matplotlib code that plots the C-alpha trace (Angstrom):
import matplotlib.pyplot as plt

x = [-13.0, -15.3, -12.9, -14.0, -12.1, -12.1, -10.7, -10.7, -9.8, -12.2, -9.4, -10.1, -13.9, -13.5, -11.6, -14.1, -17.0, -19.1, -16.2, -15.6, -17.7, -16.3, -17.0, -15.5, -13.7, -11.8, -12.7, -16.2, -16.6, -19.1, -18.7, -21.8, -19.7, -21.3, -19.7, -18.7, -21.6, -21.6, -24.5, -22.3, -19.4, -21.7, -23.0, -19.2, -17.6, -20.4, -19.7, -16.4, -16.8, -18.8, -16.0, -17.8, -14.7, -11.4, -9.6, -9.7, -7.9, -7.2, -6.9, -5.3, -4.9, -4.4, -4.2, -6.9, -6.0, -5.6, -8.6, -6.7, -4.9, -2.1, -2.5, -6.0, -7.0, -8.9, -12.0, -11.8, -10.6, -13.6, -16.3, -15.3, -15.2, -18.6, -20.1, -18.5, -20.0, -23.4, -23.4, -20.2, -18.6, -16.9, -14.7, -12.9, -10.4, -8.3, -8.1, -11.7, -10.2, -8.2, -11.3, -13.2, -10.7, -10.0, -10.0, -10.8, -8.5, -8.8, -6.0, -5.5, -3.6, -2.6, -2.6, -0.8, -1.4, -0.4, 1.0, 3.1, 4.9, 6.5, 5.9, 3.9, 2.3, 2.6, -1.4, -0.8, 1.9, -1.4, -2.4, 1.1, 1.8, -1.6, -1.3, 0.1, 1.3, 2.0, 1.9, 3.5, 3.5, 6.1, 8.4, 11.9, 15.1, 16.2, 13.0, 14.0, 13.4, 9.4, 9.4, 11.5, 8.3, 6.9, 6.8, 9.4, 11.7, 11.6, 13.3, 16.3, 17.5, 19.6, 16.6, 14.2, 16.6, 16.6, 12.7, 10.7, 7.8, 10.5, 12.5, 9.3, 7.4, 9.9, 9.6, 6.0, 6.6, 6.2, 6.3, 3.3, 2.8, 0.2, 0.0, -2.6, -5.5, -9.1, -10.2, -7.5, -9.1, -12.1, -9.6, -8.7, -5.4, -4.5, -1.4, 1.5, 0.5, 2.4, 4.8, 4.3, 5.8, 9.4, 8.4, 5.0, 4.4, 0.7, 0.7, 1.4, 4.8, 4.3, 4.9, 7.8, 11.7, 12.4, 9.4, 10.1, 14.0, 13.0, 10.0, 12.8, 14.9, 12.0, 11.3, 14.5, 14.9, 11.3, 13.0, 15.7, 13.2, 12.7, 8.8, 8.2, 4.3, 3.9, 0.5, 1.2, -2.3, -4.5, -7.0, -7.3, -10.0, -8.6, -9.1, -7.4, -4.6, -3.9, -4.2, -1.4, 0.9, 0.5, 1.4, 5.0, 7.9, 8.5, 6.6, 8.4, 6.8, 8.6, 8.0, 5.1, 4.0, 5.1, 7.6, 5.4, 2.5, -0.1, 1.7, 4.5, 2.5, -0.1, 2.8, 3.9, 0.4, -0.3, 2.9, 5.3, 8.0, 8.5, 11.4, 11.5, 14.3, 15.8, 13.5, 13.8, 11.8, 12.0, 9.7, 8.2, 8.4, 9.6, 10.1, 13.8, 16.2, 16.5, 14.1, 10.9, 11.8, 14.5, 15.8, 17.8, 19.3, 17.7, 20.8, 22.0, 21.1, 20.8, 17.3, 18.4, 21.2, 18.8, 16.2, 18.7, 20.2, 16.8, 15.4, 18.9, 17.4, 13.8, 14.0, 15.3, 12.2, 9.9, 11.4, 11.3, 7.5, 6.5, 8.4, 7.3, 3.5, 3.5, 5.4, 2.7, 0.1, 1.2, 2.3, 0.5, -3.2, -5.6, -6.4, -2.6, -2.2, -5.6, -4.3, -0.9, -2.6, -4.9, -2.7, 0.3]
y = [19.8, 16.6, 13.4, 10.5, 7.5, 4.4, 1.1, -1.8, -0.3, 2.4, 4.3, 8.2, 7.3, 5.6, 9.0, 11.5, 9.8, 13.1, 14.6, 11.1, 9.1, 5.7, 3.1, -0.2, -2.0, -5.4, -8.5, -9.5, -7.8, -8.3, -4.6, -2.6, 0.4, 0.4, -1.2, 1.0, 0.2, 1.1, 3.5, 5.0, 5.4, 7.6, 9.6, 10.1, 11.1, 13.7, 15.1, 15.3, 17.3, 19.9, 20.0, 18.6, 16.7, 18.4, 15.1, 11.6, 8.7, 5.1, 3.2, 0.0, -2.8, -5.8, -6.4, -6.3, -8.1, -6.2, -5.5, -8.1, -10.7, -12.2, -15.7, -16.0, -16.7, -14.0, -15.8, -16.0, -12.4, -11.4, -13.3, -11.9, -8.3, -8.6, -10.0, -7.1, -4.9, -6.7, -6.1, -6.5, -3.5, -3.3, -6.2, -4.6, -3.3, -0.1, 0.6, 2.2, 4.9, 5.9, 5.8, 7.7, 10.9, 10.4, 14.0, 15.6, 18.1, 16.7, 15.3, 12.0, 10.1, 6.4, 5.2, 1.9, 0.0, -3.6, -5.7, -7.6, -7.8, -4.0, -4.4, -2.4, -4.7, -3.5, -2.8, -0.1, 1.7, 3.8, 5.1, 5.9, 7.9, 9.8, 10.7, 13.4, 11.6, 7.9, 7.1, 3.6, 2.0, -0.6, 1.9, 0.0, 1.4, 1.2, 2.2, 0.3, -2.7, -2.0, -2.1, -5.7, -7.5, -10.2, -7.5, -9.1, -6.1, -4.7, -7.9, -6.6, -3.3, -2.1, -2.1, -0.5, 2.3, 3.2, 2.5, 6.0, 4.4, 4.8, 7.6, 9.9, 8.9, 8.1, 11.8, 10.6, 8.5, 9.1, 7.1, 6.6, 4.9, 2.6, 4.4, 3.7, 2.0, 4.3, 2.5, 3.9, 7.4, 6.7, 5.0, 7.4, 8.6, 8.1, 8.7, 6.2, 2.5, 0.6, -1.9, -5.6, -7.2, -6.8, -7.9, -8.5, -10.0, -11.1, -12.5, -15.5, -16.8, -19.6, -17.8, -15.5, -16.5, -13.2, -14.0, -17.6, -16.7, -13.9, -16.0, -18.7, -16.0, -14.9, -18.0, -18.7, -15.6, -16.5, -19.6, -17.5, -15.6, -12.7, -11.3, -12.4, -12.3, -14.4, -14.8, -16.3, -17.2, -15.5, -12.7, -9.9, -7.1, -3.6, -3.0, -5.7, -5.4, -1.6, -2.7, -5.1, -2.9, -0.3, -2.5, -3.8, -1.8, -3.3, -4.5, -7.0, -5.7, -8.0, -7.4, -9.7, -9.5, -5.6, -4.2, -1.6, -2.5, -1.2, -2.4, -0.2, 2.8, 1.2, 0.1, 3.8, 5.2, 3.1, 4.2, 1.4, 1.4, -1.1, -3.4, -3.7, -5.4, -2.9, -1.4, -2.5, 0.2, 4.0, 5.9, 9.5, 10.9, 7.3, 6.1, 7.0, 4.4, 4.8, 8.1, 6.5, 2.8, 0.2, -1.6, -4.5, -6.7, -10.2, -12.4, -14.1, -13.1, -9.6, -9.6, -10.7, -8.4, -5.7, -6.1, -6.8, -3.5, -1.5, -3.1, -1.7, 1.9, 2.1, 5.8, 6.3, 3.8, 6.0, 9.1, 7.2, 6.0, 9.8, 10.9, 7.9, 8.7, 12.3, 11.5, 9.1, 11.2, 14.3, 12.2, 8.7, 9.1, 8.6, 12.2, 13.2, 10.8, 12.2, 15.7, 14.4, 12.5, 15.0, 18.0, 16.1]
z = [-5.8, -6.3, -7.3, -9.4, -8.1, -10.1, -9.3, -7.4, -3.9, -2.7, -0.9, -1.6, -1.1, 2.5, 4.0, 2.8, 1.2, 0.8, -1.7, -3.6, -6.3, -6.7, -9.3, -9.5, -12.2, -12.5, -11.4, -9.9, -6.3, -3.7, -2.4, -2.2, -4.1, -7.9, -10.4, -13.7, -16.0, -19.7, -18.7, -15.7, -18.5, -20.7, -17.5, -16.1, -19.2, -19.8, -16.3, -17.0, -20.1, -18.3, -15.5, -12.7, -11.5, -10.5, -10.5, -11.5, -9.4, -10.6, -7.4, -7.6, -4.8, -7.2, -10.7, -13.2, -16.4, -19.7, -22.1, -24.7, -23.6, -25.5, -23.6, -24.9, -28.5, -30.8, -30.5, -26.7, -26.4, -28.7, -26.7, -23.8, -24.5, -26.4, -23.1, -21.3, -23.1, -23.0, -19.1, -17.3, -18.8, -15.5, -16.0, -18.5, -15.9, -15.7, -19.4, -19.7, -17.4, -20.3, -22.7, -19.9, -19.8, -23.7, -25.2, -21.6, -19.8, -16.3, -13.8, -13.6, -11.0, -10.3, -6.4, -6.6, -3.3, -4.3, -2.1, -4.7, -6.9, -6.9, -10.7, -13.6, -15.7, -19.5, -19.7, -16.8, -19.2, -20.5, -17.4, -16.5, -20.1, -19.1, -15.4, -13.6, -10.7, -9.9, -6.3, -5.7, -2.3, -3.1, -5.3, -5.9, -5.1, -8.8, -10.7, -13.8, -11.5, -11.5, -15.3, -15.7, -16.6, -19.5, -21.8, -24.5, -25.1, -21.3, -20.2, -18.1, -16.6, -19.6, -21.9, -19.6, -19.2, -22.9, -23.2, -24.0, -21.4, -18.7, -19.9, -20.4, -17.4, -14.7, -13.1, -12.3, -9.8, -6.0, -2.9, -0.9, 2.4, 3.2, 6.3, 9.4, 8.4, 8.1, 11.6, 13.6, 13.5, 15.7, 18.2, 21.3, 21.4, 25.5, 27.3, 28.0, 28.6, 31.4, 29.4, 30.4, 27.3, 25.7, 22.0, 20.6, 17.0, 15.6, 11.8, 9.7, 9.3, 6.9, 3.5, 4.6, 5.2, 6.9, 9.3, 9.8, 10.6, 12.9, 14.7, 15.3, 17.0, 19.2, 20.1, 21.4, 23.3, 24.9, 26.1, 28.0, 29.9, 27.9, 28.0, 24.0, 23.1, 19.9, 18.2, 14.8, 12.9, 15.6, 14.5, 16.9, 16.8, 16.0, 19.6, 21.0, 18.4, 19.4, 23.0, 22.8, 20.8, 23.3, 26.3, 24.3, 24.3, 20.8, 18.0, 15.6, 12.1, 9.2, 6.1, 4.1, 0.6, 0.6, 2.6, 3.8, 6.2, 8.6, 11.6, 11.1, 11.7, 14.1, 16.2, 16.4, 17.1, 19.8, 21.6, 20.9, 18.9, 15.8, 14.8, 11.0, 8.4, 6.7, 3.8, 0.1, -1.6, -1.8, 1.0, 2.0, 5.0, 6.5, 10.1, 10.9, 12.5, 16.2, 16.1, 15.4, 15.4, 14.7, 11.8, 11.5, 9.0, 8.2, 8.3, 10.9, 14.6, 14.1, 15.5, 18.6, 18.7, 18.0, 20.7, 23.2, 22.6, 22.1, 25.7, 27.4, 27.3, 28.4, 28.8, 25.1, 24.1, 25.7, 23.7, 20.5, 20.9, 21.3, 18.5, 16.4, 17.5, 16.7, 12.9, 12.2, 13.5, 11.2, 8.1, 7.8, 8.7, 6.0, 5.9, 5.7, 2.7, 1.2, 1.2, -0.1, -3.0, -4.2, -4.0, -5.7]

ax = plt.figure().add_subplot(projection="3d")
ax.plot(x, y, z, "-o")
ax.set_aspect("equal")
plt.show()
């Protein structure tokens, strides 16, 4: 089955490049991938009619605005669309996917890997109505919260639950993990690494209250004599980061813009145990508390208590590290996620 992927995140293309054709839409890009020109649009539509693609995937990493923006004047919108049709067709965004598949019986899936917010913008409602499955990384516990947007009539949970766009399409949503990054599959999977650090963390903390509170607690524990390695603002290579995770008993993995992040899975794959604040999203084949990792409440001194309890039993940590790595390598590799998306 050949796959046509269109979006601003070449996700499937990066996993199996020989099976996927990718075209960029949305804002301007410096990527080497081809943009969806008007000529390419016509050629792809002809291929779709001939049945040359078995699946179309709308791959979303960040918002691409609507074709017609309500915050712009009629003149401004008309000029922008005319300019796009004249040479920058790809800047019209994701709505062109609906034009591409109109009247053609081909499955469409949406791969929504946005960091933040965990909302569906109104101009995605068309994709939601047309797609077979909407794979959602930051899928809220209450689905209706993902629809409370600036749409006028979907201004609270009560109005969402009665809205046709929600009632008719809520069954299409499926959680999707961010999983391991593509670079990891080229890294060797070695045996257990000797542990030299109690807790390791690398990442920014200045824009997250959860991270700021936790970072303070880790600094206090380091002052007490615990082996805490903190690297805020330091950029490591993939190999360096993996090695540092591997030699730590615990890897602190607090949420960032989104709750789900690569670090959750990288820590497990490296043979460590992630320490994560409790989830606020729905998950698929999730890491389990005290099986693959530890979850803690962000209030008070709960992070300290979780660390002390975890480090009290090193043999349990070794067991969890083995279970976590096996779980991630089975369910959260790029190949495993590719199979899940293309079959669902």
